Structure formats: C-alpha cells, structure tokens
C-alpha positions in Angstrom: 10.1 -6.3 -7.1 7.6 -6.1 -9.6 6.2 -2.5 -9.8 2.9 -2.4 -11.8 3.0 0.8 -14.2 -0.6 1.5 -15.3 -1.8 4.5 -17.7 -1.5 7.6 -15.4 0.8 5.9 -12.7 3.1 9.2 -11.6 5.3 7.2 -8.5 6.7 4.5 -9.8 10.2 6.1 -10.3 9.5 7.0 -6.5 9.2 3.2 -5.6 12.0 1.9 -7.8 14.6 4.7 -6.3 13.2 3.6 -2.9 14.1 0.1 -3.6 17.5 0.8 -4.8 18.6 2.9 -1.8 17.8 -0.6 0.2 20.1 -2.0 -2.5 17.2 -4.2 -4.4 16.5 -5.0 -7.6 12.9 -3.6 -8.6 11.5 -3.2 -12.2 8.4 -1.7 -14.2 5.9 -4.2 -15.1 3.2 -3.0 -17.7 -0.6 -3.2 -17.0 -0.5 -5.7 -20.0 1.4 -8.1 -18.5 -0.5 -11.5 -17.3 2.4 -13.3 -15.6 4.3 -12.2 -12.3 6.5 -15.4 -12.0 9.7 -14.8 -10.8 9.0 -11.5 -8.8 9.0 -11.7 -4.9 7.1 -8.4 -4.3 4.6 -7.3 -6.2 4.3 -3.0 -5.9 0.8 -1.2 -7.3 2.2 2.4 -7.0 0.6 5.5 -6.6 -0.7 8.3 -9.1 -3.8 8.4 -11.1 -4.6 5.5 -13.5 -6.7 6.0 -16.3 -6.8 9.8 -15.1 -9.5 8.8 -12.5 -12.0 8.6 -14.9 -15.5 6.7 -13.9 -13.8 6.2 -10.3 -10.3 6.0 -8.7 -9.1 2.4 -9.4 -12.1 1.2 -11.0 -10.6 0.8 -14.5 -7.2 -0.3 -13.4 -8.9 -3.0 -11.9 -9.7 -4.6 -14.8 -6.2 -4.4 -16.4 -5.0 -7.7 -17.6 -2.0 -7.6 -15.0 -4.9 -7.7 -11.9 -5.7 -11.3 -12.8 -2.0 -11.9 -12.3 -1.9 -9.8 -9.0 -4.7 -12.1 -7.8 -2.8 -15.1 -8.4 0.3 -13.9 -7.0 -1.8 -12.8 -3.7 -3.3 -16.2 -3.7 -0.4 -17.9 -3.7 1.1 -16.0 -0.7 3.3 -13.3 -2.3 3.5 -9.9 -1.1 1.4 -7.3 -2.8 1.4 -3.7 -1.5 -0.6 -1.2 -2.9 0.2 2.6 -2.4 -2.2 5.8 -2.6 -3.7 4.8 -5.9 -2.7 1.5 -5.5 -4.8 0.7 -2.5 -7.7 2.0 -4.3 -7.2 -0.3 -7.1 -6.6 -3.1 -4.7 -10.0 -2.2 -3.1 -11.7 -2.0 -6.3 -10.2 -4.9 -7.6 -11.6 -7.0 -4.6 -8.3 -7.9 -3.0 -9.1 -5.7 0.2 -12.2 -4.5 1.6 -13.6 -1.2 1.7 -13.4 1.8 -0.4 -11.5 5.4 -0.6 -13.9 8.2 -1.2 -13.5 12.1 -1.7 -11.5 13.7 1.5 -13.3 15.4 3.7 -13.4 19.2 3.0 -13.4 18.0 -0.5 -9.2 19.4 -0.8 -6.2 17.8 -2.4 -3.8 17.0 0.6 0.0 16.7 0.0 1.9 17.1 3.4 3.7 15.0 5.9 1.5 13.0 8.6 1.9 11.0 11.6 0.7 7.1 11.7 0.5 5.1 14.2 1.5 1.2 13.6 -1.4 -0.9 14.8 0.0 -4.3 14.4 3.3 -5.7 14.2 1.9 -9.0 13.0 2.4 -8.7 9.0 5.1 -8.6 6.6 4.8 -5.3 6.3 5.2 -3.8 9.6 7.2 -6.7 11.4 10.2 -4.4 11.7 7.8 -2.1 13.6 7.1 -1.4 17.2 3.3 -1.7 18.0 2.2 1.8 18.4 5.3 3.6 16.6 4.7 7.0 15.3 5.9 7.2 11.5 6.2 10.4 9.8 5.3 9.6 6.0 3.8 12.0 3.5 0.4 11.7 2.0 -0.6 13.2 -1.3 -4.2 12.5 -2.3 -7.7 13.7 -3.1 -9.6 10.6 -2.9 -7.7 9.0 0.8 -11.0 9.1 2.9 -11.4 5.2 3.9 -14.7 3.8 3.9 -16.5 0.6 5.4 -19.5 -0.5 7.1 -19.6 -0.7 10.7 -19.6 -4.5 10.4 -16.5 -4.7 8.6 -14.9 -2.1 10.7 -15.5 -4.5 13.7 -14.1 -7.5 11.6 -10.9 -5.8 10.7 -10.4 -4.8 14.3 -11.1 -8.4 15.4 -8.7 -10.0 12.9 -6.3 -7.1 13.7 -5.9 -6.0 10.3 -5.6 -2.4 10.3 -2.4 -2.1 10.1 -2.0 1.9 10.5 -4.1 4.8 11.8 -3.7 8.3 11.6 -2.6 10.5 14.6 -4.6 13.5 13.3 -6.8 12.2 10.6 -6.4 14.2 7.8 -8.9 12.8 5.2 -12.1 11.8 7.2 -11.1 8.2 7.3 -13.5 5.9 9.5 -11.4 5.1 12.9 -8.4 7.2 11.2 -7.6 3.9 9.2 -4.6 4.9 6.9 -4.1 1.4 5.8 -5.3 -2.5 6.1 -4.5 -6.0 5.3 -6.1 -8.8 3.7 -7.4 -11.7 5.7 -3.9 -13.5 4.5 -2.2 -10.6 5.8 -0.1 -11.1 2.6 -1.8 -7.9 0.9 -1.6 -4.3 2.4 -2.7 -1.0 1.2 -2.1 2.5 2.6 -2.7 6.3 1.7 0.4 7.2 2.9 3.9 7.1 0.7 6.3 5.1 2.5 8.8 5.2 -0.5 9.1 9.4 -0.3 10.4 8.6 3.3 13.5 6.4 2.8 16.3 9.4 2.6 16.8 12.0 5.0 17.8 14.5 2.3 14.1 14.3 0.8 11.9 13.8 4.0 13.1 11.1 6.4 13.5 7.6 6.7 10.4 6.2 8.5 9.0 5.0 5.5 11.9 2.2 5.6 10.1 0.5 8.5 7.6 -0.8 5.8 10.3 -1.8 3.4 12.4 -3.3 5.8 9.6 -5.3 7.4 9.0 -7.0 3.7 12.6 -7.4 3.0 13.0 -9.1 6.4 10.1 -11.3 5.7 11.4 -12.6 2.4 14.6 -13.5 4.1 13.1 -15.1 6.5 10.7 -17.4 4.4 14.0 -17.8 2.1 15.9 -19.2 5.2 13.1 -21.1 6.3 12.3 -19.6 9.4 8.6 -19.6 10.1 
C-alpha cells in the first residue's frame, strides 16, 4: 500500500497504523515520486495539502506523483482518497464534482453515521447494502457539490458509495463518497482509518479496508 504524503498531510500515520492493524505492509511515498510500480493500492490521506492555499487540493493536484496516480488508476489499480485526498482527486479530475465549505461555515470533527449505498465496488464489497457505519469526519470543506445532471448520472451508474444518515455539511443528496466510472477510485470524506480499533473509535472503518483486501486477494487468485 502506497500512502502519498504531500506538504501538509497529517493523517498518513493514521492510515499506516490502520493497515498495520490488519497485518498489511504500507509505506509512505513523497509527492515528488513519479513511479508507483510495485504497489497494489494508492492512498491519498487527509490533511491540509499545501495549507489549503488557493483551494483545497488544487495545488496538490499538480504534484508530480499525481500523474503516476492517473496512470495507476487507468491501469485498474485501486486508489482511495480520504478527506483532503478526496478533494485532491476531484481537483485532479480523477473524480467528478467538487468539495465546498461546509454549510454553516464551521469545522466539524465528530463521528457520523454513513449508509453504504452500493456493494458493487472494491471498497464496499464486504458490506451489506444499506449498512450503517459510524466513522469520524474531520473537515471544513466537505460539502460535496455537483450539477443536477451529474447527480443523475452518479445515481444511474450506482457510483454513490456512501451517504450521510444525518447530513453534517450540506453535501448534495447527502453524499459522503463517490466512485469513478471504472469503480476503482473512491473518494470519501469520513476517515475509515480512524475506525479500525475498538480502543479508539470502533471498527466500522474496517469494512472499507477489508473490502479492498478481499478484492485484491480475489484478483490475485484469478477470481472474477
């Protein structure tokens, strides 16, 4: 697992520890890297890349590593962007839509309940459709926005991965996570890596990580 670190990332250690809890080897990749060969999954962690100057994720989208992320995703590799990572994926054009200031213009840091909207993805296959997961959020600009036409397309293509049970930030249609057209790229505002240990917030986030691992093992075993 490659964990891309940008100037201002601050959740990379959480992601590293979460994978370690599952017995999976992960390592940091600095944003100047241009090759992601040898990795099975690429994670863009949360934080404040480049201090959120200009616009959240906008500067990070031009980091050298993002071209490698594009190639990795185009080849079918699994890419997950969490919080600021979601914002970067949108700014880089790997996911549709944009993240805006939260409704009410307040920073939010608390557990929320999200509903699994689809199990037809490498990130949700271990879940049950409609399953409720309690996962923390930690953001100021997590208000997902897209045009009505794009929303209809996301619904029609079953690309809304998660919805908030009680929308905390004003996201259109309660969206908490979306998938790419190829279904191998996921962006989500909640932090699944902060919900893998019962001692620090529960284990509901394991559903996302377990789904990814199960998908990888299936591919390696030649199961389709």
